C-alpha positions, 0 to 999 in steps of 0.5 A, a space after each residue: 136266642 132262638 136257634 133259627 130266627 127268621 127275618 131280615 139280616 139287618 133286623 136279626 143282627 139288631 136283635 142279636 146285639 140287643 139280646 147280648 147286651 140285655 140278656 142278663 137283665 131280662 133273664 133275671 127279671 123273668 126268673 124272679 117272676 116265674 121261679 124257673 130258668 127254663 120257663 124264663 128262657 122260653 118266654 124270652 125266646 117268645 119275645 125274640 121271635 116276636 121282635 123278628 116278626 114285628 120289627 121289620 114292619 114297625 121299625 126298631 123301637 127307641 128302647 129295644 131292650 125295654 120292648 123285649 122285657 115288656 113282651 117277655 113279661 106279658 107272656 110270663 104273666 099270661 102263663 101264670 094267670 092260666 096256671 093252677 096257682 092263678 089265685 095265689 100267684 096273680 097278686 104277687 105278679 101284679 105287685 112285682 110288676 107294679 113295684 118295678 115301675 116305680 123308679 128308684 123305690 127299692 123295697 127297704 125290707 128286701 134291701 136289709 135282707 139282701 146286701 146286694 139286692 140285684 136280680 142279675 147277681 142272683 141269676 149269676 149265683 143260680 147259674 153257678 150253683 155248686 149242685 151243677 157240674 163245672 161244665 153245666 155251670 159254664 154252659 148255663 152261665 154263657 146261655 142265660 147270663 152271657 146271651 150266647 146261643 147253644 150253637 155258639 157255646 157248642 162251637 166254642 167248646 168243641 162239643 156236639 150241639 146235641 150234647 151241649 143242649 142236653 147239658 143245659 136241659 139237665 142243668 135247668 131240670 136239676 135247678 128246678 127239681 132241687 128247688 134252688 132258690 133265686 137269691 143271693 146267699 148270705 154269710 159264709 155261703 156267700 163266699 163259698 158260692 162266690 168262689 164257684 162264680 169266679 171259677 166259672 168265669 175263669 174257666 170260660 176265659 182260659 178256654 178262650 185264651 188257650 183253646 184246649 183243642 181244635 184248629 184255633 190257638 185262641 177263641 177271643 170271643 170267649 175271653 171277651 164274654 168272660 171279661 164282660 161278665 166279670 165287669 158286671 159282677 164287679 159292678 154288683 159286688 164292689 167290695 169283693 177284692 177277688 172279683 176285682 182281682 179276676 177282672 184285673 187278670 182278664 183285662 191284662 191277659 186280654 191286652 195280649 190277644 192281638 199279639 199272640 198270633 203273627 201275620 202268618 197266623 202262627 202262634 207267638 209265645 209271650 217272650 216273642 210278642 211285639 209289645 207295641 201290639 198289647 192294648 194299653 187300655 186293657 192294661 190300664 183297666 187291669 192295673 186299676 182293678 188290681 189296685 182296687 183289689 189290693 186296696 180292699 185287702 185282697 192282694 193275696 187271693 188266687 186271682 189277685 196274685 195271678 193278676 199281679 204276675 200278669 202285671 209284671 209282664 204288662 209293666 215291662 216294656 221289653 222282655 229283658 225288663 221283666 222282674 222275674 224275681 218278683 214273679 218267683 215271689 208271687 208264685 211262692 205266695 200263690 203256691 201257699 194259697 192254692 198249691 197245685 202241680 200246675 202252679 209249681 210248673 209255672 213257678 219253674 218257668 219263672 225260676 228258670 228265667 230268674 236264676 237260670 235254666 238249670 234251676 228251673 229244670 230241678 223243679 220240673 224234674 221233681 214234677 216228672 218224678 212225682 208223676 201227677 202231670 205226666 199226661 199234661 202237654 205243658 210239662 214236656 213243653 216247659 222242660 224242652 224250653 229249659 233244656 234248649 236254653 241250657 244247650 241240651 238241644 237233642 233232649 229238648 227236641 224229644 221233649 217238644 215232640 212229646 208235648 206235641 203228641 199230647 196237645 189236642 190244639 192244632 196250632 199249639 202242636 204246630 208250634 211245638 213241632 216247629 221248636 223241635 225242628 229248630 233244635 234238630 237243625 241246631 238253629 237256636 242261638 242265644 235266648 230261646 224264641 219264647 217260653 211256656 205261657 203263664 199269667 
């Protein structure tokens, strides 16, 4: 979107809504036409400015997405005709536009060469190319595929607008200078690149679900953007089990968003949440996506396993109904597929719930001795929770205070300090009011 569009509020809102829905398709078509994501975005913004200028007088077209697409492509064709390679490019451009006007007539040679054959998928693979840093991939995907403005992305990730803008500019320049092709990779490269795409969507979702820093506990719009892109990807690659696994994970986690804060705005941890506020539609969609992933032979992928863990919580009508022994087994499998200290920390939470806090503490203390998570705030947070459940309240208070000093999220800091105060006052009775968050 243009950064400072002009026009009536109603027209601007309409254009923004249309752009959010149509951005991926428009940008994909323009990128195929120009071979340059930077030029594609320029022409798309020209079309948006034209809409904001003309629609207040002419009215919103019956098919606003098609209007934007046609206007942007006309700008692109004008540019190509005026360029140095006019003689070489114009026949190609004319053929491309003509071919797209012929409904339901895919290029048979292209279909044979490309198992997916979709420009939107090519755009996703381009934005998530491993040649870019993870931060650049996230920014470019949200900008070009998600339709977010630079300001929206900068606010979501708490970085200065200028920093985010430069990140996007550098990413586009890198793709252009490296001559990264606008294509769907094949063979082994397909799965290698697919892992990058899934990683980007996972990073976007997680930042929305548990914000790294700032005043907000969550940024739900980021979760919804990641989920929307995941659904698009699942539609484009229906036979890829891990895509469905990630969608399942995001659907089930999204179901909890409304229950993760109370009426007073305070953060509410998993075991304290009012499960009647969990969205049943997202849960049904998530369980269906998980079943699809498993039917395709993807039950033991990184995202499918995490989705299966989330499903254990979704199926439990009350915290006490949670099948913690199954969750421990799933974490055992996840540790085999994607070993990491964070997975071990989450596994310790599950072990503590399944077999008692002392069993969980043994695993957490081993991670403390290992030292790889010493600056990770959830390590003392989990240890504090287990200590409190074991009745060692003084030690638990110290751990919660340490965790509060390490987090950059203000809502999370308030929660941890509140739990520290509860320990100090000796007010904790029976089961703890919550446990550390995990899928």
